[in-house]
N, C-alpha and C positions, 0 to 999 in steps of 0.2 A: 825273228823279224819278218815282216812280210815281203816277197821278193819285187813284188810292184812299188815299195814305198823308198825314195829318194831322198835321205837327207840332205840337207843344205851343207854345203862345203865347210862353210865357217865353224860349223858345230865341231865337225872332226877333225881341223886344222887349228892349232894353237898358236895365237898371235903375241903369245905372250914374251916378252923380251926376256931373255937367257944369257943375255951379256953381261949379267953381274958377275964381278970377278970372284972364284970360288974362295979364294983365301980370304977377302974380306968377310963372305957368307959364314965361312967357317968359324971364324974368330968372334963373329957376332952370335952365332949360335953357340957356340962355348961359353960366351959371356952369358948368353940366358940362361943356360942351362946350369950354371954355376949359381945363378941367384935365385935360383927355385930352392925354397925351403918345404921340407917334407912336412905334411900336415899330420899334427898329433891325433891319434888315434882314440877313439872312447872305447871305454868298457862298458857295456849297456848293462851288465850282471855284475856291478861291482859289489859284492856282499862279502862283507868281511868273515875270514875263517876263523871258528870259535874254537880255542885251545882252553880247558878248565886249567882255571890257576891253580888247583891242586897237583897237577900233574908235574908241577917242578919240586914239588916237597915230599910227596908220596911214597911209601916204602912198598907197597903192593898194586898190583893193576890188575885190571880183569881185560882179556883179550877177545877182541871179536872174531868170531869162526866167520871166514869168507866163502868157506865151501858149500857145496849144495848139501843143505840139511834135511833129516827126515822131519816127519811130523812132531810136533812138541820137543823137539829138541831144544835145549839153551843155546842162546844167541852168543855168549859168552863163556869163556873157560876162566878159570882162576879162582881165587886170588893167586898171581904171580908175584914173585919176589924179582924187585928191579935191581939189578946188579950196577948199571949206569946209564946215564942218559946224556945224550947231544940235543943239538936244537931240532932235528927231524926224526931221531932213531933213540931207542929203549932197547937196551940188552937186558933180557928178563931170564930167570930161570924155570925154564918149561921143560918137566919130565926130566929133570936133572939135567939137562942139558943148557948151556947159554946160547940165547937165539936173539938176533937182531930183529926187532920188529918197527915198523913206522909208527910215526905217533898218530896217524889217523887210524888204527886200529886199536887204541887201548883207551881206557878211561879208569879214572882213580877209583882206587878200592879202598873203604875205610872198614878195618880190621879192628874189632874189640881188643883191648889188652887183656890179656890173661894167654892161656895155654892155647894153641891152634886145636889140639885134638877134643876140648870141649865144644869148640864151633862145629866139628864134623861129626862129633857122637850124636845120638838121637836121644831125648830127654828119657829118664828113668822110668817116669810115669806111663808113657807109650809101651814099654817092655813088660810084658806079662808072664810071667814064667808058667810052664805047663801045670804046676803044681796048683797056684792061684786058679787057674781057669778049671781044672778039676773039681776044687774045692768049692767053687762058686756053682758047678753043674750039681753037686750034689744037694744044694740048699734050694735047686729049682722045685716049684711044686709038681707035685706028681699027677695033680687033677688037670686036665685041660680045659681051656676056656671056651665057653660056646657064644657065639655070636647069637644076636635076636632072631637073626633065620634060621638057625639050627646049625650052621656050620661049626667045626672045630678050628681053633686059631692054633698054629702050628707056626712056631717063631724061630728062626735060626739060633742054634744055642749061643752063637758071638753077641747077637742082640739080646738074648733073655738075661745075659750076664750085665748087661747096662741099664736093665729096667730096676 
């Protein structure tokens, strides 16, 4: 404030009558505060949480990997056997140990009926023995093919067996 400014004295002094009895004021204030009801809050993002219906009956589940993963690593491990389930937790058999996992990290796995070894094995048509490969190599043409420009075609032996 400026030193030369003199405000009127009626602004600085209060003319409010403070002679109201404090016990009456306190009782009125207490009654007013008790009559105030809290306002119900609103959730702006009321989004229902999706829980797969098969989680209540499935025998195996996939477990999401929540750690930092290297590139091209699978986001889920499993299928893991479900030992028991509760509302928000599953007890799974992971690496021959019983582990309690939140329902947020699992999704149902649909395992085909039959032996589990057949699911994990590579089909026999992909496996080629060394004898099969060597017998096909013996059947290869000995004359190299030549392109129109005079270049010789040299294909890898693994691709020649497929031709």
